[in-house]
One Martini backbone bead per residue (centre of mass of N, CA, C, O) as a GRO file, in nm:
protein
   80
    1MET     BB    1  -0.875  -0.967   1.030
    2PRO     BB    2  -0.861  -0.657   1.066
    3ASP     BB    3  -0.998  -0.407   1.251
    4TYR     BB    4  -0.832  -0.207   1.058
    5LYS     BB    5  -0.850  -0.021   0.741
    6GLY     BB    6  -0.674   0.186   0.483
    7PHE     BB    7  -0.714   0.462   0.234
    8VAL     BB    8  -0.514   0.735   0.115
    9TRP     BB    9  -0.526   1.043  -0.090
   10LEU     BB   10  -0.322   1.280  -0.294
   11SER     BB   11  -0.387   1.537  -0.532
   12TRP     BB   12  -0.147   1.741  -0.725
   13LYS     BB   13  -0.141   2.066  -0.919
   14PRO     BB   14   0.100   2.297  -0.962
   15VAL     BB   15   0.059   2.240  -1.269
   16PRO     BB   16  -0.117   2.146  -1.541
   17ALA     BB   17   0.106   1.908  -1.633
   18LEU     BB   18   0.126   1.833  -1.317
   19THR     BB   19   0.112   1.524  -1.120
   20ILE     BB   20   0.067   1.446  -0.770
   21LEU     BB   21   0.071   1.124  -0.596
   22LEU     BB   22  -0.043   1.034  -0.276
   23SER     BB   23  -0.019   0.735  -0.062
   24LEU     BB   24  -0.200   0.545   0.206
   25GLU     BB   25  -0.157   0.236   0.384
   26PHE     BB   26  -0.352   0.056   0.641
   27ALA     BB   27  -0.312  -0.179   0.930
   28SER     BB   28  -0.383  -0.391   1.163
   29ASP     BB   29  -0.372  -0.634   1.342
   30ARG     BB   30  -0.344  -0.998   1.257
   31PRO     BB   31  -0.443  -1.308   1.206
   32THR     BB   32  -0.282  -1.630   1.149
   33VAL     BB   33  -0.201  -1.938   0.953
   34ASP     BB   34  -0.068  -2.252   0.959
   35ALA     BB   35  -0.128  -2.507   0.789
   36ALA     BB   36  -0.210  -2.805   0.766
   37THR     BB   37  -0.076  -3.114   0.704
   38ALA     BB   38  -0.052  -3.434   0.573
   39SER     BB   39   0.101  -3.531   0.852
   40GLY     BB   40  -0.081  -3.377   1.093
   41ASP     BB   41  -0.025  -3.104   1.159
   42THR     BB   42  -0.080  -2.844   1.353
   43PRO     BB   43  -0.210  -2.557   1.356
   44ILE     BB   44  -0.070  -2.220   1.354
   45TYR     BB   45  -0.124  -1.940   1.554
   46TYR     BB   46  -0.077  -1.585   1.468
   47ASP     BB   47   0.048  -1.255   1.482
   48LEU     BB   48   0.036  -0.966   1.292
   49ASP     BB   49   0.144  -0.678   1.218
   50GLY     BB   50   0.098  -0.383   1.144
   51HIS     BB   51   0.070  -0.139   0.865
   52ILE     BB   52   0.267   0.090   0.653
   53SER     BB   53   0.208   0.239   0.321
   54ALA     BB   54   0.374   0.415   0.058
   55ALA     BB   55   0.308   0.637  -0.230
   56LEU     BB   56   0.441   0.756  -0.555
   57ARG     BB   57   0.327   0.987  -0.820
   58VAL     BB   58   0.439   1.110  -1.148
   59ASP     BB   59   0.289   1.335  -1.389
   60TYR     BB   60   0.346   1.431  -1.742
   61ALA     BB   61   0.209   1.649  -1.979
   62ILE     BB   62   0.296   1.701  -2.301
   63ASN     BB   63   0.001   1.650  -2.398
   64GLU     BB   64  -0.322   1.542  -2.459
   65ARG     BB   65  -0.197   1.232  -2.541
   66VAL     BB   66   0.076   1.268  -2.365
   67SER     BB   67   0.226   1.086  -2.088
   68LEU     BB   68   0.440   1.083  -1.805
   69GLY     BB   69   0.540   0.822  -1.565
   70ILE     BB   70   0.620   0.786  -1.209
   71GLY     BB   71   0.685   0.530  -0.950
   72ALA     BB   72   0.639   0.440  -0.593
   73ARG     BB   73   0.645   0.168  -0.374
   74GLN     BB   74   0.700   0.129  -0.053
   75VAL     BB   75   0.844   0.385   0.077
   76LEU     BB   76   0.679   0.333   0.352
   77ILE     BB   77   0.763   0.102   0.612
   78GLY     BB   78   0.563  -0.015   0.893
   79SER     BB   79   0.526  -0.085   1.233
   80ARG     BB   80   0.342  -0.072   1.532
   0.00000   0.00000   0.00000
């Protein structure tokens, strides 16, 4: 388990029909393990770096019943 992790988002409506959603997910370093195998190999423990990942979504309401949306995930990926 990472020491800390989080998720934040911002929703913005510059005009009534348009919604822009930005989100950011982050986590600190965390340990992981390669599992032992049937041949008796010893498990190997090591640390994974923390990460930051961003996403963007844009929705446009054509009318009250129909909206179009497009999004991108992992727009910004980085390690601490």
